[in-house]
Z-matrix of the N, CA and C atoms (Angstrom, degrees):
N
C 1 1.464
C 2 1.563 1 108.46
N 3 1.295 2 114.82 1 134.15
C 4 1.466 3 121.09 2 -177.70
C 5 1.546 4 110.39 3 -67.97
N 6 1.306 5 116.78 4 135.85
C 7 1.481 6 123.50 5 175.45
C 8 1.513 7 108.06 6 -77.85
N 9 1.312 8 113.37 7 124.17
C 10 1.469 9 120.18 8 -176.55
C 11 1.585 10 106.55 9 -120.55
N 12 1.348 11 114.58 10 114.06
C 13 1.518 12 118.80 11 -175.65
C 14 1.544 13 111.24 12 -64.03
N 15 1.336 14 118.16 13 -30.05
C 16 1.439 15 121.35 14 -179.06
C 17 1.500 16 112.79 15 -64.75
N 18 1.382 17 114.55 16 -27.94
C 19 1.486 18 120.56 17 179.26
C 20 1.508 19 110.36 18 -92.24
N 21 1.325 20 117.62 19 -45.30
C 22 1.460 21 121.46 20 -171.50
C 23 1.460 22 113.12 21 -84.07
N 24 1.367 23 119.95 22 -18.59
C 25 1.450 24 119.58 23 -173.37
C 26 1.562 25 109.29 24 -135.26
N 27 1.335 26 114.95 25 49.93
C 28 1.418 27 121.17 26 -177.17
C 29 1.492 28 113.16 27 -57.35
N 30 1.370 29 116.25 28 -40.07
C 31 1.495 30 120.52 29 -173.31
C 32 1.538 31 106.79 30 -60.52
N 33 1.321 32 118.45 31 -35.91
C 34 1.487 33 119.93 32 -175.32
C 35 1.527 34 110.93 33 -79.66
N 36 1.331 35 115.42 34 -40.11
C 37 1.451 36 119.76 35 -167.63
C 38 1.472 37 116.77 36 -108.21
N 39 1.332 38 118.18 37 -15.09
C 40 1.485 39 122.14 38 178.66
C 41 1.485 40 113.43 39 -128.29
N 42 1.342 41 114.82 40 60.07
C 43 1.483 42 118.88 41 178.97
C 44 1.529 43 112.56 42 -69.40
N 45 1.283 44 118.76 43 167.02
C 46 1.399 45 122.60 44 171.66
C 47 1.534 46 113.49 45 -73.99
N 48 1.367 47 120.16 46 161.01
C 49 1.397 48 122.73 47 -175.49
C 50 1.601 49 110.05 48 -82.00
N 51 1.332 50 113.70 49 34.77
C 52 1.491 51 118.52 50 168.55
C 53 1.492 52 106.30 51 -146.77
N 54 1.351 53 115.37 52 155.77
C 55 1.456 54 120.34 53 -169.53
C 56 1.544 55 112.19 54 -63.44
N 57 1.332 56 114.86 55 144.65
C 58 1.461 57 119.71 56 175.89
C 59 1.554 58 106.36 57 -148.37
N 60 1.393 59 114.31 58 158.53
C 61 1.410 60 122.53 59 178.92
C 62 1.567 61 109.76 60 -88.98
N 63 1.348 62 118.43 61 139.21
C 64 1.406 63 121.83 62 -179.61
C 65 1.530 64 109.45 63 -147.64
N 66 1.351 65 117.20 64 151.71
C 67 1.442 66 118.68 65 174.31
C 68 1.547 67 105.38 66 -111.17
N 69 1.330 68 115.87 67 121.38
C 70 1.454 69 120.74 68 -175.15
C 71 1.534 70 109.35 69 -103.21
N 72 1.311 71 119.89 70 122.52
C 73 1.413 72 124.17 71 -177.35
C 74 1.539 73 113.54 72 -73.38
N 75 1.305 74 115.77 73 173.75
C 76 1.492 75 119.94 74 176.95
C 77 1.535 76 109.23 75 -65.33
N 78 1.232 77 115.90 76 134.48
C 79 1.478 78 121.73 77 179.68
C 80 1.522 79 112.54 78 -129.54
N 81 1.310 80 119.25 79 156.61
C 82 1.472 81 124.23 80 178.51
C 83 1.525 82 111.97 81 -107.03
N 84 1.314 83 116.50 82 139.69
C 85 1.421 84 119.79 83 -176.35
C 86 1.528 85 111.87 84 -141.45
N 87 1.343 86 111.05 85 152.88
C 88 1.515 87 118.42 86 157.08
C 89 1.528 88 105.35 87 -91.68
N 90 1.287 89 117.75 88 134.41
C 91 1.456 90 120.84 89 -175.49
C 92 1.529 91 112.75 90 -140.53
N 93 1.322 92 115.70 91 159.53
C 94 1.478 93 120.40 92 171.87
C 95 1.513 94 107.87 93 -153.08
N 96 1.314 95 115.46 94 141.51
C 97 1.467 96 119.41 95 179.18
C 98 1.498 97 113.06 96 -93.70
N 99 1.332 98 114.66 97 163.67
C 100 1.428 99 118.63 98 -179.97
C 101 1.526 100 111.24 99 -167.86
N 102 1.299 101 116.84 100 173.80
C 103 1.476 102 120.00 101 176.79
C 104 1.515 103 107.76 102 -150.97
N 105 1.323 104 114.12 103 158.36
C 106 1.451 105 118.90 104 -179.53
C 107 1.531 106 112.29 105 108.19
N 108 1.310 107 115.89 106 -174.64
C 109 1.453 108 126.05 107 -176.44
C 110 1.543 109 109.59 108 -67.13
N 111 1.319 110 121.86 109 120.83
C 112 1.420 111 122.81 110 179.31
C 113 1.557 112 113.49 111 -70.98
N 114 1.322 113 114.27 112 -6.95
C 115 1.506 114 117.58 113 175.22
C 116 1.558 115 112.77 114 -87.31
N 117 1.314 116 114.30 115 -3.17
C 118 1.488 117 117.27 116 178.66
C 119 1.533 118 112.15 117 -95.81
N 120 1.365 119 112.47 118 169.68
C 121 1.445 120 118.13 119 -171.86
C 122 1.533 121 116.89 120 -60.10
N 123 1.307 122 120.03 121 -28.45
C 124 1.425 123 121.73 122 -177.88
C 125 1.497 124 113.50 123 -64.65
N 126 1.298 125 117.50 124 -33.73
C 127 1.480 126 121.55 125 174.90
C 128 1.498 127 114.04 126 -65.54
N 129 1.348 128 116.18 127 -46.91
C 130 1.414 129 122.27 128 179.69
C 131 1.510 130 112.61 129 -66.63
N 132 1.351 131 118.23 130 -31.62
C 133 1.490 132 123.38 131 175.28
C 134 1.542 133 107.93 132 -64.36
N 135 1.310 134 118.25 133 -44.78
C 136 1.432 135 122.10 134 -176.46
C 137 1.534 136 109.47 135 -63.53
N 138 1.364 137 114.40 136 -43.39
C 139 1.494 138 118.61 137 177.92
C 140 1.602 139 107.41 138 -56.93
N 141 1.307 140 116.11 139 -46.12
C 142 1.462 141 119.73 140 -179.16
C 143 1.530 142 113.40 141 -57.69
N 144 1.320 143 116.69 142 -40.80
C 145 1.415 144 121.07 143 -179.34
C 146 1.577 145 109.57 144 -67.21
N 147 1.308 146 116.35 145 -39.11
C 148 1.463 147 120.30 146 177.46
C 149 1.493 148 111.74 147 -58.79
N 150 1.389 149 115.32 148 -49.30
C 151 1.426 150 119.08 149 -177.31
C 152 1.530 151 112.16 150 -66.60
N 153 1.314 152 117.36 151 -30.14
C 154 1.450 153 118.56 152 178.24
C 155 1.520 154 109.44 153 -65.24
N 156 1.355 155 117.69 154 -36.70
C 157 1.490 156 120.19 155 175.34
C 158 1.498 157 113.95 156 -68.99
N 159 1.386 158 113.48 157 -42.45
C 160 1.460 159 119.95 158 179.70
C 161 1.554 160 111.44 159 -59.95
N 162 1.292 161 115.32 160 -44.96
C 163 1.450 162 118.16 161 179.35
C 164 1.558 163 115.66 162 -72.82
N 165 1.297 164 111.86 163 -25.11
C 166 1.505 165 118.17 164 172.12
C 167 1.522 166 111.13 165 -59.79
N 168 1.369 167 113.69 166 -42.68
C 169 1.487 168 117.21 167 177.61
C 170 1.515 169 112.52 168 -71.27
N 171 1.330 170 115.29 169 -41.59
C 172 1.474 171 117.23 170 -173.94
C 173 1.551 172 111.11 171 -68.27
N 174 1.334 173 115.34 172 -28.36
C 175 1.446 174 120.03 173 -177.40
C 176 1.568 175 116.78 174 -92.56
N 177 1.421 176 112.29 175 0.36
C 178 1.405 177 119.53 176 -176.08
C 179 1.585 178 114.87 177 -51.99
N 180 1.310 179 118.77 178 -42.18
C 181 1.520 180 118.74 179 -178.94
C 182 1.503 181 109.91 180 -62.11
N 183 1.329 182 122.25 181 -31.90
C 184 1.409 183 126.24 182 178.21
C 185 1.521 184 113.80 183 -72.46
N 186 1.347 185 115.43 184 -14.18
C 187 1.458 186 119.08 185 -178.59
C 188 1.532 187 111.07 186 -105.16
N 189 1.329 188 117.21 187 8.66
C 190 1.413 189 124.63 188 174.98
C 191 1.524 190 116.65 189 95.58
N 192 1.335 191 115.52 190 8.01
C 193 1.515 192 118.70 191 177.79
C 194 1.516 193 106.00 192 -130.45
N 195 1.284 194 115.75 193 123.82
C 196 1.444 195 122.80 194 175.50
C 197 1.464 196 113.60 195 -115.91
N 198 1.307 197 122.40 196 106.42
C 199 1.463 198 125.27 197 -177.02
C 200 1.531 199 111.27 198 -55.97
N 201 1.344 200 117.39 199 147.11
C 202 1.380 201 120.48 200 176.73
C 203 1.553 202 110.50 201 -57.13
N 204 1.329 203 115.65 202 132.55
C 205 1.450 204 118.59 203 179.46
C 206 1.488 205 112.84 204 81.31
N 207 1.278 206 122.55 205 5.14
C 208 1.457 207 122.04 206 -177.66
C 209 1.529 208 111.95 207 -58.53
N 210 1.369 209 114.80 208 144.09
C 211 1.426 210 119.17 209 175.31
C 212 1.507 211 104.66 210 -150.19
N 213 1.385 212 116.69 211 155.48
C 214 1.439 213 123.09 212 177.00
C 215 1.506 214 110.23 213 -68.37
N 216 1.379 215 117.01 214 140.77
C 217 1.400 216 120.57 215 -174.35
C 218 1.502 217 112.90 216 -155.73
N 219 1.300 218 120.10 217 153.88
C 220 1.441 219 123.08 218 171.34
C 221 1.493 220 109.76 219 -79.94
N 222 1.354 221 118.77 220 133.31
C 223 1.428 222 122.81 221 179.47
C 224 1.524 223 108.29 222 -58.69
N 225 1.342 224 113.54 223 137.19
C 226 1.506 225 120.44 224 -179.57
C 227 1.520 226 106.85 225 -73.89
N 228 1.421 227 116.05 226 160.70
C 229 1.439 228 122.25 227 -177.48
C 230 1.524 229 111.61 228 -76.83
N 231 1.362 230 115.23 229 160.69
C 232 1.442 231 121.77 230 173.48
C 233 1.542 232 109.01 231 -68.55
N 234 1.354 233 114.19 232 136.91
C 235 1.454 234 118.51 233 173.88
C 236 1.519 235 109.52 234 -126.90
N 237 1.335 236 115.28 235 163.31
C 238 1.511 237 118.98 236 179.97
C 239 1.481 238 107.48 237 -146.56
N 240 1.308 239 116.86 238 132.15
C 241 1.446 240 124.10 239 169.18
C 242 1.473 241 109.19 240 -103.45
N 243 1.340 242 114.43 241 121.31
C 244 1.456 243 120.68 242 -173.75
C 245 1.488 244 112.07 243 -111.98
N 246 1.247 245 116.78 244 134.72
C 247 1.540 246 120.73 245 -179.40
C 248 1.520 247 106.59 246 -80.19
N 249 1.394 248 110.68 247 166.28
C 250 1.453 249 116.18 248 178.48
C 251 1.507 250 113.62 249 -68.67
N 252 1.307 251 113.57 250 100.99
C 253 1.502 252 121.96 251 -178.41
C 254 1.457 253 112.32 252 -123.90
N 255 1.310 254 112.99 253 168.38
C 256 1.512 255 122.55 254 -178.13
C 257 1.522 256 105.99 255 -77.37
N 258 1.349 257 118.91 256 109.86
C 259 1.457 258 122.35 257 -176.95
C 260 1.476 259 111.41 258 -62.29
N 261 1.351 260 119.29 259 -18.92
C 262 1.477 261 123.34 260 -174.80
C 263 1.577 262 107.38 261 -85.45
N 264 1.343 263 116.49 262 -13.51
C 265 1.441 264 120.10 263 -175.25
C 266 1.542 265 109.49 264 -125.87
N 267 1.323 266 117.69 265 86.54
C 268 1.423 267 122.89 266 -175.82
C 269 1.523 268 113.49 267 -62.86
N 270 1.339 269 115.94 268 -22.94
C 271 1.458 270 118.85 269 179.52
C 272 1.551 271 110.77 270 -70.59
N 273 1.278 272 117.19 271 -15.39
C 274 1.464 273 122.58 272 -179.94
C 275 1.602 274 113.19 273 -87.23
N 276 1.316 275 114.66 274 -8.12
C 277 1.452 276 118.38 275 -172.75
C 278 1.527 277 108.63 276 -63.63
N 279 1.388 278 111.78 277 142.11
C 280 1.520 279 122.60 278 167.83
C 281 1.422 280 108.30 279 -125.31
N 282 1.347 281 116.58 280 135.04
C 283 1.475 282 118.52 281 -174.44
C 284 1.496 283 112.57 282 -151.65
N 285 1.351 284 116.37 283 160.27
C 286 1.426 285 124.26 284 169.33
C 287 1.498 286 105.58 285 -124.45
N 288 1.325 287 116.53 286 114.50
C 289 1.464 288 121.70 287 174.85
C 290 1.529 289 109.63 288 -94.24
N 291 1.284 290 115.75 289 152.06
C 292 1.474 291 119.89 290 -173.48
C 293 1.487 292 111.85 291 -158.37
N 294 1.364 293 115.96 292 162.95
C 295 1.462 294 123.80 293 172.45
C 296 1.541 295 107.89 294 -135.95
N 297 1.301 296 114.37 295 121.83
C 298 1.457 297 118.09 296 -178.96
C 299 1.484 298 115.79 297 -63.59
N 300 1.294 299 116.79 298 148.31
C 301 1.475 300 123.20 299 178.14
C 302 1.506 301 112.51 300 -117.87
N 303 1.373 302 116.38 301 151.13
C 304 1.416 303 117.90 302 178.72
C 305 1.493 304 112.44 303 -66.45
N 306 1.361 305 115.80 304 164.86
C 307 1.496 306 120.60 305 -176.31
C 308 1.495 307 114.28 306 -59.88
N 309 1.293 308 120.97 307 -26.34
C 310 1.440 309 120.65 308 -177.47
C 311 1.550 310 112.30 309 -74.97
N 312 1.332 311 117.32 310 -7.45
C 313 1.477 312 120.36 311 179.26
C 314 1.519 313 108.84 312 -85.87
N 315 1.350 314 115.36 313 102.76
C 316 1.470 315 123.30 314 178.93
C 317 1.500 316 106.80 315 -93.76
N 318 1.347 317 114.53 316 -179.42
C 319 1.490 318 121.76 317 -179.61
C 320 1.527 319 106.20 318 -67.31
N 321 1.359 320 120.38 319 -33.91
C 322 1.476 321 121.78 320 175.33
C 323 1.501 322 112.91 321 -64.55
N 324 1.363 323 116.75 322 -43.66
C 325 1.433 324 120.56 323 179.68
C 326 1.572 325 110.61 324 -64.84
N 327 1.323 326 112.81 325 -42.55
C 328 1.458 327 118.70 326 179.41
C 329 1.572 328 112.41 327 -63.02
N 330 1.380 329 114.89 328 -36.97
C 331 1.418 330 118.46 329 178.61
C 332 1.524 331 111.59 330 -67.67
N 333 1.324 332 116.76 331 -34.72
C 334 1.427 333 122.90 332 178.59
C 335 1.522 334 109.38 333 -66.06
N 336 1.325 335 117.09 334 -44.13
C 337 1.451 336 124.56 335 177.66
C 338 1.514 337 112.12 336 -57.48
N 339 1.346 338 112.97 337 -45.36
C 340 1.489 339 118.36 338 178.30
C 341 1.534 340 109.50 339 -65.16
N 342 1.239 341 118.44 340 -44.60
C 343 1.478 342 120.70 341 -179.61
C 344 1.470 343 111.62 342 -61.57
N 345 1.388 344 118.06 343 -44.56
C 346 1.461 345 123.33 344 178.91
C 347 1.546 346 109.75 345 -62.52
N 348 1.314 347 117.39 346 -41.55
C 349 1.467 348 121.90 347 -177.78
C 350 1.512 349 111.88 348 -67.90
N 351 1.285 350 116.46 349 -43.46
C 352 1.486 351 123.85 350 175.66
C 353 1.525 352 112.36 351 -54.61
N 354 1.398 353 113.33 352 -37.15
C 355 1.442 354 119.00 353 -178.24
C 356 1.537 355 113.19 354 -81.41
N 357 1.338 356 116.49 355 -37.72
C 358 1.455 357 120.44 356 -173.93
C 359 1.559 358 114.45 357 -94.53
N 360 1.367 359 113.25 358 -36.37
C 361 1.468 360 118.18 359 -178.38
C 362 1.534 361 108.82 360 -134.95
N 363 1.344 362 119.45 361 65.26
C 364 1.420 363 124.05 362 -177.94
C 365 1.530 364 113.19 363 -56.19
N 366 1.339 365 116.67 364 139.84
C 367 1.479 366 120.74 365 174.62
C 368 1.565 367 107.35 366 -153.51
N 369 1.280 368 117.29 367 138.69
C 370 1.457 369 119.45 368 177.98
C 371 1.537 370 116.19 369 -50.65
N 372 1.292 371 115.67 370 -37.99
C 373 1.415 372 121.48 371 -176.26
C 374 1.536 373 114.26 372 -72.53
N 375 1.318 374 117.17 373 -13.38
C 376 1.513 375 120.58 374 177.08
C 377 1.544 376 107.48 375 -58.36
N 378 1.316 377 118.73 376 -31.08
C 379 1.453 378 123.08 377 -179.77
C 380 1.500 379 111.98 378 -62.04
N 381 1.351 380 115.70 379 -23.11
C 382 1.515 381 119.34 380 -173.35
C 383 1.616 382 110.58 381 -99.98
N 384 1.364 383 114.26 382 -8.77
C 385 1.437 384 116.86 383 -178.88
C 386 1.508 385 109.48 384 -79.70
N 387 1.355 386 118.31 385 151.65
C 388 1.440 387 121.41 386 178.60
C 389 1.506 388 110.71 387 -153.58
N 390 1.332 389 114.72 388 161.37
C 391 1.468 390 123.84 389 179.58
C 392 1.520 391 108.88 390 -103.35
N 393 1.361 392 114.66 391 138.42
C 394 1.522 393 115.71 392 -174.17
C 395 1.555 394 108.23 393 -153.70
N 396 1.233 395 115.19 394 164.35
C 397 1.531 396 124.45 395 169.64
C 398 1.494 397 110.19 396 -113.47
N 399 1.312 398 116.30 397 137.47
C 400 1.481 399 121.03 398 179.68
C 401 1.505 400 108.50 399 -139.34
N 402 1.299 401 114.59 400 137.72
C 403 1.458 402 122.72 401 178.01
C 404 1.511 403 108.23 402 -120.99
N 405 1.349 404 117.57 403 106.96
C 406 1.446 405 121.49 404 178.37
C 407 1.523 406 112.81 405 -72.10
N 408 1.323 407 115.04 406 -30.33
C 409 1.466 408 122.17 407 177.93
C 410 1.554 409 110.20 408 63.21
N 411 1.302 410 117.49 409 -141.78
C 412 1.446 411 126.31 410 -178.68
C 413 1.559 412 106.32 411 -58.72
N 414 1.303 413 115.51 412 126.59
C 415 1.489 414 121.78 413 -175.16
C 416 1.513 415 110.16 414 -150.00
N 417 1.404 416 113.05 415 160.96
C 418 1.430 417 120.89 416 170.60
C 419 1.495 418 103.92 417 -120.49
N 420 1.362 419 115.70 418 130.98
C 421 1.461 420 118.37 419 179.11
C 422 1.518 421 110.51 420 -143.85
N 423 1.328 422 115.93 421 165.87
C 424 1.436 423 121.66 422 177.79
C 425 1.559 424 107.27 423 -158.92
N 426 1.324 425 114.02 424 164.98
C 427 1.454 426 119.98 425 175.55
C 428 1.555 427 105.15 426 -92.16
N 429 1.354 428 112.33 427 127.46
C 430 1.481 429 119.69 428 172.86
C 431 1.559 430 107.86 429 -102.78
N 432 1.279 431 115.43 430 124.80
C 433 1.496 432 119.73 431 179.50
C 434 1.577 433 106.21 432 -113.53
N 435 1.354 434 112.06 433 117.60
C 436 1.431 435 117.36 434 -179.40
C 437 1.458 436 115.30 435 137.68
N 438 1.277 437 120.46 436 -174.50
C 439 1.512 438 126.97 437 179.59
C 440 1.476 439 110.14 438 -57.20
N 441 1.333 440 116.28 439 150.00
C 442 1.479 441 119.20 440 175.77
C 443 1.538 442 110.91 441 -60.97
N 444 1.328 443 113.33 442 -36.60
C 445 1.493 444 118.64 443 -177.82
C 446 1.489 445 114.62 444 -66.47
N 447 1.311 446 116.23 445 -9.33
C 448 1.500 447 122.24 446 -177.45
C 449 1.555 448 108.69 447 -101.65
N 450 1.356 449 118.05 448 8.30
C 451 1.432 450 120.92 449 -178.19
C 452 1.499 451 112.31 450 -65.49
N 453 1.337 452 121.32 451 -34.01
C 454 1.460 453 118.87 452 -178.11
C 455 1.517 454 115.32 453 -49.25
N 456 1.302 455 118.14 454 -30.24
C 457 1.545 456 120.56 455 -178.00
C 458 1.511 457 107.10 456 -69.83
N 459 1.373 458 119.92 457 -36.42
C 460 1.461 459 122.86 458 -179.54
C 461 1.544 460 107.56 459 -70.34
N 462 1.382 461 115.03 460 -42.66
C 463 1.435 462 118.02 461 -179.83
C 464 1.518 463 111.35 462 -60.48
N 465 1.282 464 115.94 463 -37.95
C 466 1.487 465 119.89 464 177.89
C 467 1.514 466 110.78 465 -63.90
N 468 1.273 467 117.60 466 -37.61
C 469 1.521 468 123.04 467 177.94
C 470 1.550 469 105.99 468 -65.16
N 471 1.320 470 117.76 469 -43.81
C 472 1.485 471 119.14 470 -177.16
C 473 1.509 472 110.55 471 -66.39
N 474 1.334 473 117.71 472 -41.07
C 475 1.407 474 123.62 473 175.07
C 476 1.599 475 113.15 474 -56.23
N 477 1.324 476 114.31 475 -48.49
C 478 1.458 477 118.11 476 178.88
C 479 1.560 478 112.35 477 -63.09
N 480 1.325 479 113.58 478 -37.97
C 481 1.466 480 121.20 479 178.33
C 482 1.534 481 110.03 480 -62.34
N 483 1.286 482 115.33 481 -43.54
C 484 1.495 483 121.27 482 178.98
C 485 1.531 484 111.07 483 -64.91
N 486 1.292 485 117.63 484 -40.78
C 487 1.440 486 118.61 485 178.03
C 488 1.470 487 112.39 486 -64.97
N 489 1.307 488 114.58 487 -36.30
C 490 1.523 489 117.51 488 178.94
C 491 1.523 490 114.11 489 -74.18
N 492 1.312 491 115.16 490 -15.12
C 493 1.452 492 119.72 491 -177.12
C 494 1.500 493 113.45 492 -115.50
N 495 1.316 494 119.97 493 15.63
C 496 1.436 495 125.48 494 176.86
C 497 1.490 496 113.68 495 62.07
N 498 1.322 497 118.47 496 43.58
C 499 1.440 498 122.84 497 -178.20
C 500 1.586 499 109.01 498 -123.92
N 501 1.302 500 114.10 499 150.19
C 502 1.466 501 119.91 500 171.33
C 503 1.533 502 110.40 501 -134.97
N 504 1.314 503 116.87 502 161.87
C 505 1.408 504 120.46 503 178.63
C 506 1.493 505 112.56 504 -72.04
N 507 1.383 506 118.80 505 147.15
C 508 1.383 507 120.85 506 179.33
C 509 1.546 508 111.59 507 -87.70
N 510 1.345 509 115.25 508 -16.97
C 511 1.454 510 118.35 509 176.37
C 512 1.568 511 108.79 510 -156.33
N 513 1.299 512 116.33 511 -178.75
C 514 1.434 513 118.29 512 -179.78
C 515 1.573 514 112.60 513 -91.52
N 516 1.352 515 112.69 514 8.29
C 517 1.507 516 119.19 515 -178.49
C 518 1.501 517 106.26 516 -88.95
N 519 1.341 518 113.64 517 158.98
C 520 1.458 519 121.26 518 171.23
C 521 1.494 520 108.63 519 -143.87
N 522 1.360 521 116.16 520 151.51
C 523 1.460 522 119.63 521 -179.85
C 524 1.482 523 110.52 522 -107.22
N 525 1.349 524 117.84 523 142.52
C 526 1.416 525 125.81 524 172.46
C 527 1.539 526 110.31 525 -123.47
N 528 1.300 527 117.04 526 135.72
C 529 1.440 528 123.33 527 179.86
C 530 1.594 529 107.19 528 -119.30
N 531 1.286 530 115.51 529 117.53
C 532 1.484 531 119.74 530 -171.89
C 533 1.514 532 111.78 531 -95.06
N 534 1.336 533 114.54 532 107.22
C 535 1.442 534 123.49 533 -178.69
C 536 1.501 535 112.97 534 -89.57
N 537 1.290 536 118.84 535 -10.52
C 538 1.459 537 123.09 536 -174.68
C 539 1.545 538 110.22 537 -123.92
N 540 1.332 539 113.36 538 146.83
C 541 1.469 540 121.10 539 173.65
C 542 1.477 541 109.00 540 -88.30
N 543 1.373 542 122.34 541 107.28
C 544 1.433 543 121.87 542 -178.36
C 545 1.539 544 114.89 543 -60.41
N 546 1.353 545 116.88 544 -13.79
C 547 1.446 546 117.07 545 179.94
C 548 1.570 547 110.29 546 -84.96
N 549 1.339 548 117.22 547 -10.90
C 550 1.428 549 123.13 548 -175.86
C 551 1.533 550 113.97 549 -119.25
N 552 1.369 551 117.74 550 -19.11
C 553 1.416 552 123.29 551 -176.28
C 554 1.557 553 111.99 552 -114.08
N 555 1.329 554 116.74 553 137.18
C 556 1.454 555 120.67 554 176.17
C 557 1.473 556 112.13 555 -59.40
N 558 1.316 557 119.60 556 142.33
C 559 1.464 558 123.44 557 -176.23
C 560 1.540 559 114.16 558 -51.92
N 561 1.310 560 114.60 559 -39.58
C 562 1.482 561 114.75 560 -176.45
C 563 1.551 562 113.28 561 -77.67
N 564 1.353 563 115.26 562 1.57
C 565 1.497 564 118.56 563 179.54
C 566 1.523 565 112.18 564 -121.40
N 567 1.336 566 117.53 565 8.14
C 568 1.424 567 121.64 566 174.41
C 569 1.517 568 112.97 567 -64.81
N 570 1.371 569 115.37 568 134.48
C 571 1.454 570 120.50 569 -178.56
C 572 1.544 571 108.58 570 -109.40
N 573 1.337 572 115.94 571 125.79
C 574 1.452 573 122.03 572 -178.90
C 575 1.589 574 108.56 573 -137.86
N 576 1.288 575 116.86 574 126.95
C 577 1.415 576 121.52 575 178.00
C 578 1.644 577 103.73 576 -82.66
N 579 1.293 578 115.66 577 127.77
C 580 1.439 579 119.75 578 177.73
C 581 1.559 580 107.33 579 -111.55
N 582 1.380 581 114.94 580 135.28
C 583 1.456 582 116.55 581 -172.59
C 584 1.581 583 111.05 582 -142.78
N 585 1.373 584 113.16 583 131.79
C 586 1.518 585 118.97 584 172.52
C 587 1.577 586 104.53 585 -109.69
N 588 1.316 587 113.94 586 139.44
C 589 1.477 588 119.16 587 168.91
C 590 1.559 589 103.44 588 -84.20
N 591 1.349 590 116.77 589 133.49
C 592 1.489 591 118.70 590 -173.34
C 593 1.473 592 109.36 591 -134.79
N 594 1.376 593 113.90 592 172.42
C 595 1.463 594 123.30 593 174.10
C 596 1.520 595 106.87 594 -147.23
N 597 1.295 596 112.43 595 159.96
C 598 1.523 597 117.74 596 -179.99
C 599 1.527 598 107.83 597 -78.33
N 600 1.321 599 114.20 598 146.97
C 601 1.488 600 122.47 599 178.74
C 602 1.535 601 109.06 600 -71.34
């Protein structure tokens, strides 16, 4: 049976549209850094590079190599960690976009995926992609429904929730998990998980 994160990991990926506290375990990712307006070509190119690596892993058994512990799974959604930037100046944005990988993806498996992709689908940005482990730990998150430009209202709700629960952010970064394809879903129906890593005061 195929592993589906939407069913098995609802707490992480399908939160309610109001802030809540969650503990996020260590996770593995293919990632790539960037800067500038996410509406420009460079952002889309980086997304394409990530997906080429993701599918290189997913299709490995069909190429004659099956990683230890491999299982069928639904590809995880695109995520972005955004640094504290001026929301009115998208050209100032700095980000790391990433796609989570199943636990059977080790550094060795990731290196094989990168090597295979460089050979079959070469791209200059592949040199900037990397494999990593990240543990968000104690966090506050919520589901934001609507246009990306309307996210400040949800962030304000998260800030008020944190103040009421004796929590502060651990950094000026925040995470976004994109559950909707903006090319297929109307702006006011887009679903995005918003997350702050926090600590107790």
